[in-house]
C-alpha positions as CSV (number, residue, x, y, z in Angstrom):
1,M,-29.1,8.6,-9.5
2,L,-28.0,8.6,-6.0
3,S,-27.7,5.2,-4.1
4,A,-29.8,4.4,-1.1
5,T,-26.9,3.1,0.9
6,I,-23.4,4.2,1.3
7,Q,-20.4,1.8,1.4
8,P,-19.5,1.0,4.9
9,V,-15.8,2.1,4.9
10,I,-13.7,5.0,3.9
11,A,-10.7,3.0,3.0
12,A,-10.4,-0.6,4.1
13,G,-9.0,-0.6,7.6
14,N,-8.4,3.1,7.7
15,S,-11.5,4.3,9.5
16,P,-10.1,6.5,12.4
17,E,-11.4,6.1,15.9
18,N,-10.3,9.6,16.8
19,V,-10.7,11.8,13.9
20,P,-7.5,13.8,12.7
21,D,-7.8,17.4,13.2
22,F,-7.4,19.8,10.4
23,V,-7.4,23.6,9.6
24,L,-8.3,24.5,6.1
25,M,-9.5,27.7,4.4
26,D,-12.9,28.1,3.2
27,T,-13.9,29.7,-0.1
28,N,-14.4,32.9,1.9
29,N,-10.7,32.9,2.9
30,Q,-11.7,32.1,6.5
31,P,-9.9,29.3,8.4
32,V,-12.0,26.5,9.6
33,A,-10.6,24.0,12.4
34,L,-12.3,20.8,13.0
35,K,-11.5,20.8,16.7
36,L,-13.5,24.0,17.2
37,L,-16.6,22.0,16.2
38,R,-16.5,19.5,19.2
39,G,-19.8,19.3,20.8
40,N,-21.5,19.0,17.3
41,V,-22.0,16.1,15.0
42,V,-19.9,16.9,12.0
43,M,-20.3,15.7,8.6
44,I,-17.2,15.8,6.5
45,N,-17.7,15.2,2.8
46,F,-14.8,15.0,0.4
47,W,-15.8,16.0,-3.2
48,A,-14.5,17.6,-6.4
49,T,-16.2,19.8,-9.2
50,W,-15.2,17.2,-11.8
51,C,-17.0,14.3,-9.9
52,P,-20.5,14.0,-11.1
53,P,-21.8,11.9,-8.1
54,C,-20.3,14.4,-5.7
55,V,-22.1,17.3,-7.5
56,E,-25.2,15.4,-7.6
57,E,-25.3,14.9,-3.8
58,L,-24.4,18.4,-2.8
59,P,-28.0,19.7,-2.7
60,S,-29.1,16.7,-0.6
61,I,-26.3,17.3,1.9
62,D,-27.5,21.0,2.0
63,A,-31.1,19.9,2.6
64,L,-30.0,17.5,5.3
65,G,-28.3,20.3,7.0
66,K,-31.4,22.5,6.9
67,S,-33.4,19.6,8.3
68,F,-31.1,19.4,11.2
69,A,-31.1,23.1,11.9
70,D,-32.3,22.7,15.3
71,K,-29.5,20.2,16.3
72,P,-25.8,20.7,17.0
73,F,-25.0,19.6,13.5
74,K,-22.2,21.0,11.1
75,I,-21.3,20.2,7.5
76,L,-17.8,20.5,6.3
77,A,-17.3,19.8,2.5
78,I,-13.7,19.4,1.5
79,N,-12.8,19.9,-2.1
80,M,-10.1,17.6,-3.0
81,G,-7.2,19.5,-4.6
82,E,-9.0,22.3,-6.7
83,D,-8.2,26.0,-6.0
84,R,-10.6,28.7,-4.7
85,E,-11.4,30.2,-8.1
86,S,-12.2,26.8,-9.7
87,I,-14.5,26.1,-6.9
88,L,-16.2,29.7,-7.0
89,S,-16.4,29.4,-10.9
90,F,-18.1,26.0,-10.5
91,L,-20.6,27.4,-8.0
92,N,-21.5,30.3,-10.1
93,R,-21.9,27.9,-13.3
94,V,-24.3,25.5,-11.5
95,G,-26.0,28.1,-9.3
96,F,-25.8,26.1,-6.1
97,K,-26.3,28.3,-2.9
98,L,-25.0,26.1,-0.1
99,D,-25.4,26.8,3.4
100,F,-22.1,25.1,4.7
101,P,-18.5,25.9,4.2
102,L,-16.7,24.6,1.2
103,L,-13.1,23.9,2.2
104,I,-10.0,23.9,0.1
105,D,-7.6,21.0,0.4
106,P,-4.4,22.0,-1.5
107,G,-2.5,18.9,-2.8
108,A,-5.3,16.8,-1.2
109,K,-3.3,16.5,2.0
110,T,-6.3,16.2,4.3
111,A,-7.8,13.6,2.0
112,D,-4.7,11.7,2.4
113,L,-4.8,12.1,6.2
114,Y,-8.2,10.5,6.0
115,A,-7.0,7.8,3.6
116,V,-9.8,9.0,1.0
117,K,-9.1,7.2,-2.3
118,T,-12.6,7.3,-3.9
119,L,-15.0,10.3,-4.3
120,P,-17.4,11.1,-2.9
121,A,-16.3,10.1,0.6
122,T,-18.3,11.1,3.7
123,L,-17.8,10.6,7.3
124,L,-19.9,11.4,10.5
125,V,-18.0,12.6,13.6
126,N,-19.6,12.1,17.0
127,Q,-19.8,15.1,19.3
128,D,-16.7,14.0,21.2
129,G,-14.6,13.9,18.0
130,T,-14.6,10.2,17.3
131,F,-15.5,8.4,14.1
132,A,-19.2,7.4,14.1
133,F,-19.7,6.0,10.4
134,G,-18.8,6.9,6.9
135,G,-18.2,5.4,3.5
136,V,-17.8,6.2,-0.2
137,G,-20.3,6.6,-2.9
138,A,-23.1,9.2,-3.5
139,R,-26.3,9.0,-1.6
140,E,-29.6,10.9,-0.9
141,W,-28.5,12.4,2.3
142,N,-31.8,14.2,3.0
143,S,-33.7,10.7,3.0
144,E,-35.6,9.4,6.0
145,Q,-33.0,6.5,6.1
146,A,-30.1,8.6,6.2
147,R,-31.7,11.0,8.8
148,N,-32.4,8.0,11.0
149,E,-28.8,6.8,10.9
150,I,-27.7,10.2,12.0
151,L,-30.3,10.9,14.7
152,P,-28.8,8.5,17.2
153,L,-25.5,10.5,17.1
154,F,-27.3,13.4,18.9
155,D,-28.1,11.2,22.1
């Protein structure tokens, strides 16, 4: 079961004020650069196919994205350390049709850059590229509570 609240930090003392930029390939072999998403609120979710809470929250992240379809909102799901074939095989096996890019983080270098030590880990980035909030642990992202926490980021 997904938790109602998320732990308030990514890693103690490591919540970046200015979020580090990255360029990662998605599962369609297309590059995705965080800096090109400025002007949007961006959800960055670190996950892995072997992490049951990560897998459990993916559909709620997808539903959240659809509920904010009329807003400048982007979701980036960064798979921590698995290869493209493993991710695509997993998606085929579970039947997920997600409307956001799944990014590949070879060697978990981007996760290290963000000081991610526990999965799932999620952070929200303001439209100006600064850290808004985030934490570790699975949650029901398409809940009224989660949406109400994110809505002020669009002001």
